[in-house]
ZADO-1210 file (C-alpha; in nm, 4 decimals, padded with zeros to 6 digits):
<atoms>
<atom x="-00.1246" y="02.0129" z="-00.7762" code="MET" pos="1"/>
<atom x="00.0790" y="02.3176" z="-00.8741" code="ASP" pos="2"/>
<atom x="00.3192" y="02.3034" z="-01.1689" code="SER" pos="3"/>
<atom x="00.6310" y="02.3294" z="-00.9503" code="GLU" pos="4"/>
<atom x="00.5377" y="02.0106" z="-00.7637" code="LYS" pos="5"/>
<atom x="00.4532" y="01.8329" z="-01.0908" code="VAL" pos="6"/>
<atom x="00.7969" y="01.9310" z="-01.2240" code="ASN" pos="7"/>
<atom x="00.9600" y="01.7884" z="-00.9090" code="GLN" pos="8"/>
<atom x="00.7782" y="01.4603" z="-00.9725" code="LEU" pos="9"/>
<atom x="00.8905" y="01.4590" z="-01.3381" code="ARG" pos="10"/>
<atom x="01.2498" y="01.5188" z="-01.2297" code="GLU" pos="11"/>
<atom x="01.2290" y="01.2317" z="-00.9800" code="PHE" pos="12"/>
<atom x="01.0923" y="01.0026" z="-01.2527" code="LEU" pos="13"/>
<atom x="01.3756" y="01.1048" z="-01.4870" code="ASP" pos="14"/>
<atom x="01.6644" y="01.0881" z="-01.2385" code="THR" pos="15"/>
<atom x="01.5765" y="00.8296" z="-00.9731" code="ALA" pos="16"/>
<atom x="01.6959" y="00.4705" z="-00.9830" code="ASP" pos="17"/>
<atom x="01.4387" y="00.1943" z="-01.0269" code="ASP" pos="18"/>
<atom x="01.2517" y="00.1331" z="-00.6993" code="TRP" pos="19"/>
<atom x="01.4047" y="00.4443" z="-00.5417" code="GLU" pos="20"/>
<atom x="01.1733" y="00.5949" z="-00.2821" code="LYS" pos="21"/>
<atom x="01.1109" y="00.9516" z="-00.1716" code="MET" pos="22"/>
<atom x="00.9361" y="01.0164" z="00.1602" code="LYS" pos="23"/>
<atom x="00.6267" y="01.2364" z="00.1573" code="VAL" pos="24"/>
<atom x="00.5347" y="01.1823" z="00.5229" code="GLU" pos="25"/>
<atom x="00.5246" y="00.8934" z="00.7694" code="ASP" pos="26"/>
<atom x="00.3543" y="00.6053" z="00.5913" code="GLY" pos="27"/>
<atom x="00.3598" y="00.7554" z="00.2403" code="ILE" pos="28"/>
<atom x="00.6425" y="00.7200" z="-00.0119" code="LEU" pos="29"/>
<atom x="00.6714" y="00.8053" z="-00.3817" code="ILE" pos="30"/>
<atom x="00.8315" y="00.5131" z="-00.5671" code="VAL" pos="31"/>
<atom x="00.9885" y="00.5022" z="-00.9130" code="LYS" pos="32"/>
<atom x="00.8651" y="00.1825" z="-01.0714" code="MET" pos="33"/>
<atom x="01.0842" y="00.0392" z="-01.3480" code="PRO" pos="34"/>
<atom x="00.9934" y="00.0162" z="-01.7129" code="ALA" pos="35"/>
<atom x="00.8750" y="-00.3188" z="-01.8472" code="THR" pos="36"/>
<atom x="00.8428" y="-00.4539" z="-02.1998" code="LYS" pos="37"/>
<atom x="00.4928" y="-00.3061" z="-02.2250" code="LYS" pos="38"/>
<atom x="00.5086" y="00.0061" z="-02.0046" code="PHE" pos="39"/>
<atom x="00.7376" y="00.3032" z="-01.9492" code="LYS" pos="40"/>
<atom x="00.8788" y="00.3732" z="-01.6019" code="ALA" pos="41"/>
<atom x="00.6226" y="00.5414" z="-01.3790" code="LYS" pos="42"/>
<atom x="00.5677" y="00.6787" z="-01.0319" code="LEU" pos="43"/>
<atom x="00.3422" y="00.5292" z="-00.7699" code="GLY" pos="44"/>
<atom x="00.2692" y="00.5669" z="-00.4022" code="LEU" pos="45"/>
<atom x="00.3587" y="00.3095" z="-00.1417" code="GLU" pos="46"/>
<atom x="00.1314" y="00.3445" z="00.1591" code="ILE" pos="47"/>
<atom x="00.1892" y="00.1496" z="00.4773" code="PHE" pos="48"/>
<atom x="00.0584" y="00.1628" z="00.8326" code="PRO" pos="49"/>
<atom x="00.2427" y="00.3609" z="01.0984" code="VAL" pos="50"/>
<atom x="00.2092" y="00.3600" z="01.4752" code="SER" pos="51"/>
<atom x="00.1028" y="00.6672" z="01.6702" code="GLU" pos="52"/>
<atom x="00.4678" y="00.7732" z="01.7030" code="ASP" pos="53"/>
<atom x="00.5179" y="00.7492" z="01.3254" code="GLY" pos="54"/>
<atom x="00.7216" y="00.4294" z="01.3083" code="THR" pos="55"/>
<atom x="00.6427" y="00.1761" z="01.0385" code="SER" pos="56"/>
<atom x="00.4314" y="-00.1229" z="01.1417" code="MET" pos="57"/>
<atom x="00.5166" y="-00.3225" z="00.8260" code="LYS" pos="58"/>
<atom x="00.8153" y="-00.3393" z="00.5934" code="LYS" pos="59"/>
<atom x="00.6124" y="-00.3212" z="00.2737" code="LYS" pos="60"/>
<atom x="00.2965" y="-00.1350" z="00.1924" code="GLY" pos="61"/>
<atom x="00.0393" y="-00.1301" z="-00.0828" code="ILE" pos="62"/>
<atom x="00.1129" y="00.0380" z="-00.4140" code="TYR" pos="63"/>
<atom x="-00.1343" y="00.2918" z="-00.5467" code="ILE" pos="64"/>
<atom x="-00.1006" y="00.4118" z="-00.9069" code="LEU" pos="65"/>
<atom x="-00.4271" y="00.5979" z="-00.9657" code="SER" pos="66"/>
<atom x="-00.6990" y="00.7960" z="-00.7938" code="GLU" pos="67"/>
<atom x="-00.9485" y="00.5239" z="-00.8884" code="ASP" pos="68"/>
<atom x="-00.7425" y="00.2604" z="-00.7080" code="LEU" pos="69"/>
<atom x="-00.7137" y="00.4833" z="-00.4002" code="LEU" pos="70"/>
<atom x="-01.0904" y="00.5377" z="-00.4020" code="ALA" pos="71"/>
<atom x="-01.1418" y="00.1605" z="-00.4190" code="GLY" pos="72"/>
<atom x="-00.9158" y="00.1010" z="-00.1190" code="TYR" pos="73"/>
<atom x="-01.0935" y="00.3774" z="00.0746" code="ARG" pos="74"/>
<atom x="-01.4297" y="00.2083" z="00.0086" code="ARG" pos="75"/>
<atom x="-01.2905" y="-00.1250" z="00.1252" code="SER" pos="76"/>
<atom x="-01.1322" y="00.0190" z="00.4401" code="PHE" pos="77"/>
<atom x="-01.4591" y="00.1924" z="00.5315" code="ASN" pos="78"/>
<atom x="-01.6545" y="-00.1335" z="00.5382" code="SER" pos="79"/>
<atom x="-01.8428" y="-00.1669" z="00.8656" code="GLU" pos="80"/>
<atom x="-01.7614" y="-00.5381" z="00.8674" code="LYS" pos="81"/>
<atom x="-01.3844" y="-00.4885" z="00.9069" code="LEU" pos="82"/>
<atom x="-01.3834" y="-00.4201" z="01.2834" code="ASP" pos="83"/>
<atom x="-01.6066" y="-00.7171" z="01.3616" code="THR" pos="84"/>
<atom x="-01.4183" y="-00.9480" z="01.1291" code="LEU" pos="85"/>
<atom x="-01.0738" y="-00.8452" z="01.2583" code="LEU" pos="86"/>
<atom x="-01.1859" y="-00.8943" z="01.6166" code="SER" pos="87"/>
<atom x="-01.2781" y="-01.2534" z="01.5335" code="GLY" pos="88"/>
<atom x="-00.9576" y="-01.3080" z="01.3370" code="ILE" pos="89"/>
<atom x="-00.7436" y="-01.1800" z="01.6257" code="GLN" pos="90"/>
<atom x="-00.9239" y="-01.4144" z="01.8631" code="GLU" pos="91"/>
<atom x="-00.8640" y="-01.7132" z="01.6343" code="VAL" pos="92"/>
<atom x="-00.5013" y="-01.6144" z="01.5667" code="ASN" pos="93"/>
<atom x="-00.4245" y="-01.5914" z="01.9383" code="SER" pos="94"/>
<atom x="-00.5316" y="-01.9567" z="01.9698" code="GLU" pos="95"/>
<atom x="-00.3205" y="-02.0945" z="01.6844" code="THR" pos="96"/>
<atom x="00.0481" y="-02.1406" z="01.6155" code="LYS" pos="97"/>
<atom x="00.2178" y="-01.9650" z="01.3273" code="ASN" pos="98"/>
<atom x="00.1589" y="-02.2165" z="01.0490" code="GLU" pos="99"/>
<atom x="00.2784" y="-02.1822" z="00.6907" code="LYS" pos="100"/>
<atom x="00.0156" y="-02.1099" z="00.4249" code="SER" pos="101"/>
<atom x="00.0159" y="-02.0916" z="00.0456" code="ASP" pos="102"/>
<atom x="-00.2070" y="-01.7777" z="00.0609" code="ASN" pos="103"/>
<atom x="-00.4497" y="-01.9055" z="-00.2034" code="LYS" pos="104"/>
<atom x="-00.8053" y="-01.7784" z="-00.1680" code="VAL" pos="105"/>
<atom x="-01.0371" y="-02.0762" z="-00.2061" code="THR" pos="106"/>
<atom x="-01.3375" y="-01.9914" z="00.0113" code="ARG" pos="107"/>
<atom x="-01.5644" y="-01.6979" z="00.0921" code="THR" pos="108"/>
<atom x="-01.6642" y="-01.5861" z="00.4430" code="PHE" pos="109"/>
<atom x="-01.9935" y="-01.3994" z="00.4712" code="GLU" pos="110"/>
<atom x="-02.1017" y="-01.1872" z="00.7679" code="LEU" pos="111"/>
</atoms>
């Protein structure tokens, strides 16, 4: 990235309010994350799915703070099992009511 763009990012980090977002393009935002007791304030990306017309499909996205983390998500999203698994999940979900869950992962499903 050229130095002018890096300086723009530094300025955003220095001047933005905590959790302030700056749009890069549909589905990608730069977010100022607040300082904690252990870490200084930092920038991250929030990435969320968009429809073909560019509108958001979810209110919140995933936060990416490093190239390594992005590479890990890319590997996961490229899994050949995702399409098959989601097809089955959609079929099951269409048969069930919207029930509350505690979202704890307790079992493993193998394809």
